[in-house]
C-alpha positions as CSV (number, residue, x, y, z in Angstrom):
1,M,-32.0,22.7,-8.1
2,A,-29.1,21.5,-5.9
3,K,-25.8,23.4,-6.4
4,I,-22.7,21.2,-7.1
5,I,-19.3,22.7,-6.7
6,L,-16.1,21.0,-8.1
7,F,-13.0,22.2,-6.3
8,N,-9.4,21.2,-7.1
9,K,-8.0,21.1,-3.6
10,P,-4.3,22.0,-3.2
11,Y,-1.9,20.1,-1.0
12,D,-1.9,21.1,2.7
13,V,-5.5,22.4,2.6
14,L,-8.2,21.0,5.0
15,S,-11.5,19.8,3.6
16,Q,-13.4,22.1,5.9
17,F,-14.2,25.8,6.2
18,T,-12.9,26.6,9.7
19,D,-9.9,25.6,11.7
20,T,-8.8,26.7,15.2
21,A,-5.1,26.2,14.4
22,E,-5.4,28.7,11.5
23,R,-4.3,26.2,8.9
24,A,-5.4,26.7,5.2
25,T,-9.1,25.7,4.7
26,L,-11.8,25.8,2.0
27,A,-12.7,29.3,3.1
28,D,-9.4,30.6,1.6
29,Y,-10.6,29.5,-1.9
30,I,-14.4,29.3,-2.0
31,N,-16.4,32.4,-1.3
32,L,-19.8,30.8,-1.3
33,K,-22.2,30.4,1.7
34,G,-24.1,27.3,2.5
35,V,-22.1,24.7,0.6
36,Y,-20.5,21.7,2.3
37,P,-18.1,18.9,1.3
38,A,-19.7,15.6,0.2
39,G,-17.0,13.4,1.5
40,R,-13.4,14.3,2.5
41,L,-10.0,14.5,1.0
42,D,-6.9,14.3,3.3
43,R,-4.9,17.3,4.0
44,D,-1.8,15.8,2.3
45,S,-3.8,14.7,-0.8
46,E,-4.8,16.9,-3.8
47,G,-7.5,17.0,-6.4
48,L,-11.2,16.8,-6.7
49,L,-13.5,17.7,-3.7
50,V,-17.2,17.8,-4.4
51,L,-19.3,20.3,-2.4
52,T,-23.1,20.9,-2.5
53,D,-25.7,23.0,-0.8
54,D,-28.3,20.1,-0.8
55,G,-28.3,17.7,2.1
56,R,-29.8,14.9,0.0
57,A,-27.2,15.2,-2.7
58,Q,-24.4,15.4,0.0
59,H,-25.7,12.2,1.5
60,E,-26.0,10.3,-1.8
61,I,-22.6,11.4,-3.1
62,A,-20.8,10.2,0.1
63,H,-23.0,7.2,1.1
64,P,-21.3,3.8,0.6
65,R,-24.5,2.4,-0.9
66,R,-24.0,4.5,-4.0
67,K,-20.6,2.9,-4.6
68,M,-19.7,6.0,-6.6
69,A,-16.4,5.4,-8.4
70,K,-13.4,7.5,-7.3
71,T,-10.3,7.7,-9.5
72,Y,-6.9,8.5,-8.1
73,W,-3.5,9.2,-9.6
74,A,-0.8,7.9,-7.2
75,Q,2.9,8.4,-7.5
76,V,4.5,5.5,-5.7
77,E,8.0,4.2,-4.9
78,H,9.5,1.6,-7.2
79,L,7.8,0.1,-10.3
80,P,4.8,-2.1,-9.4
81,D,5.0,-5.5,-11.2
82,A,2.1,-7.6,-12.5
83,D,1.7,-9.3,-9.2
84,A,1.3,-6.0,-7.3
85,L,-1.3,-4.8,-9.8
86,Q,-3.2,-8.1,-9.6
87,Q,-3.4,-7.8,-5.8
88,L,-4.9,-4.3,-6.1
89,R,-7.4,-5.6,-8.7
90,H,-8.5,-8.5,-6.5
91,G,-8.5,-6.5,-3.3
92,V,-5.9,-6.4,-0.5
93,T,-6.4,-7.1,3.2
94,L,-5.9,-4.1,5.5
95,K,-6.2,-3.8,9.3
96,D,-9.9,-3.1,8.9
97,G,-10.6,-5.9,6.5
98,P,-10.2,-6.7,2.8
99,T,-10.9,-4.0,0.2
100,R,-13.2,-4.4,-2.7
101,P,-11.5,-5.1,-6.0
102,A,-10.1,-1.9,-7.6
103,K,-9.2,-1.0,-11.2
104,A,-5.4,-0.5,-11.3
105,R,-3.0,0.3,-14.1
106,L,0.3,2.0,-14.7
107,I,0.2,5.4,-16.4
108,A,2.7,7.9,-17.8
109,P,3.4,10.9,-15.5
110,P,0.3,13.1,-15.9
111,D,0.6,16.6,-17.1
112,I,-0.1,18.3,-13.8
113,W,1.1,21.2,-11.6
114,P,4.2,20.9,-9.4
115,R,3.5,20.3,-5.8
116,T,4.6,22.8,-3.1
117,P,6.6,21.5,-1.3
118,P,7.8,18.8,-3.7
119,I,7.8,15.1,-2.8
120,R,10.9,13.6,-1.3
121,Q,12.9,11.8,-4.0
122,R,15.9,9.6,-3.7
123,A,18.2,9.0,-6.6
124,A,18.4,5.2,-6.0
125,I,14.6,4.7,-5.8
126,P,12.6,5.2,-9.0
127,T,8.9,6.3,-8.9
128,Q,5.9,5.3,-10.9
129,W,2.4,6.7,-11.4
130,L,-0.6,4.5,-10.9
131,E,-4.3,5.1,-11.8
132,L,-6.6,3.5,-9.2
133,T,-10.4,3.5,-9.2
134,I,-12.1,2.4,-6.0
135,R,-15.8,2.3,-4.9
136,E,-15.4,2.7,-1.2
137,G,-14.1,5.4,1.0
138,R,-12.1,4.2,4.0
139,N,-9.6,6.4,5.8
140,R,-6.5,6.9,3.7
141,Q,-7.5,3.8,1.7
142,V,-5.4,4.3,-1.4
143,R,-2.2,5.0,0.5
144,R,-2.8,1.9,2.6
145,M,-3.5,-0.2,-0.4
146,T,-0.3,0.7,-2.2
147,A,1.7,0.3,0.9
148,A,0.2,-3.2,1.4
149,V,1.6,-4.3,-2.0
150,G,5.0,-2.8,-1.2
151,H,4.7,0.6,-3.0
152,P,4.3,3.5,-0.6
153,T,2.5,6.5,-2.1
154,L,4.5,9.7,-2.3
155,R,1.9,11.9,-4.0
156,L,-1.9,11.4,-4.3
157,I,-4.3,13.2,-6.6
158,R,-8.0,12.5,-6.8
159,Y,-8.8,12.9,-10.5
160,A,-12.5,12.0,-10.6
161,V,-15.6,11.3,-8.4
162,G,-18.5,9.7,-10.3
163,P,-19.2,11.8,-13.4
164,W,-17.0,14.7,-12.3
165,S,-13.3,15.4,-12.7
166,I,-10.7,18.1,-12.2
167,E,-10.3,18.5,-15.9
168,G,-9.7,22.2,-16.7
169,L,-9.3,23.2,-13.0
170,A,-6.0,24.5,-11.7
171,P,-5.2,24.0,-8.0
172,G,-7.4,26.3,-5.9
173,E,-10.0,26.8,-8.7
174,W,-13.6,25.7,-8.6
175,R,-16.6,25.7,-10.9
176,S,-20.4,25.1,-10.5
177,V,-22.1,22.2,-12.4
178,D,-25.6,20.9,-12.7
179,C,-26.7,18.2,-10.2
180,P,-27.6,14.9,-11.8
181,T,-31.3,14.1,-11.2
182,E,-30.5,10.6,-9.8
183,L,-28.8,12.1,-6.8
184,L,-32.0,13.6,-5.6
185,N,-33.8,10.2,-6.0
186,P,-32.2,8.1,-3.2
187,L,-31.6,4.4,-3.8
188,P,-34.4,2.2,-2.5
189,Q,-33.9,0.6,0.8
190,S,-33.5,-3.2,0.6
191,K,-36.3,-5.0,2.4
192,P,-35.5,-8.0,4.7
193,P,-36.8,-11.3,3.5
194,P,-40.3,-12.2,4.9
195,R,-40.3,-14.5,7.9
196,A,-41.6,-18.0,7.3
197,R,-44.9,-18.5,8.9
198,R,-45.2,-21.3,11.4
199,A,-47.9,-23.9,10.7
200,R,-50.7,-23.7,13.1
201,R,-51.4,-26.7,15.3
202,R,-54.9,-28.2,15.2
């Protein structure tokens, strides 16, 4: 049975076990051998990082074909209006192309831990929390999406990946869970349509 580890990654921790610059890594928190991240979470982002000791599970969790939902809580500058939310829901155009439609809604400030160091806040600029659910994993995608609609992200927490969440995990804590059977049964490869046969000349 594949091992699945759910880790609540703190701010300023790399999503890897080693670093030549001696920055904080997963090794400072997870004392298990043979587990590896299934996907990544930026150093300046917090929240759920899924790890596994099974190569197939790692591939299926991270592979774009799975379109596994990832839910984020983003604290952004200013109050997004209905138009900004609609743009996120329809997909926004980034430098590497348009994004898929996302689920986006305003939420009350979540009951979470304080960040160290705290975000920069200016008295004249209010902030608002958004919940965004996406099904792709481009580099710094959520931050680029909110910036594209005029609301730069100040703090970003990944709350859930597929069926898993950080519920009950404090920053730096991890727990082991069962691996869903479907992750060990890869999605079937799509077959190209058959070529039309040419009629033989007589």
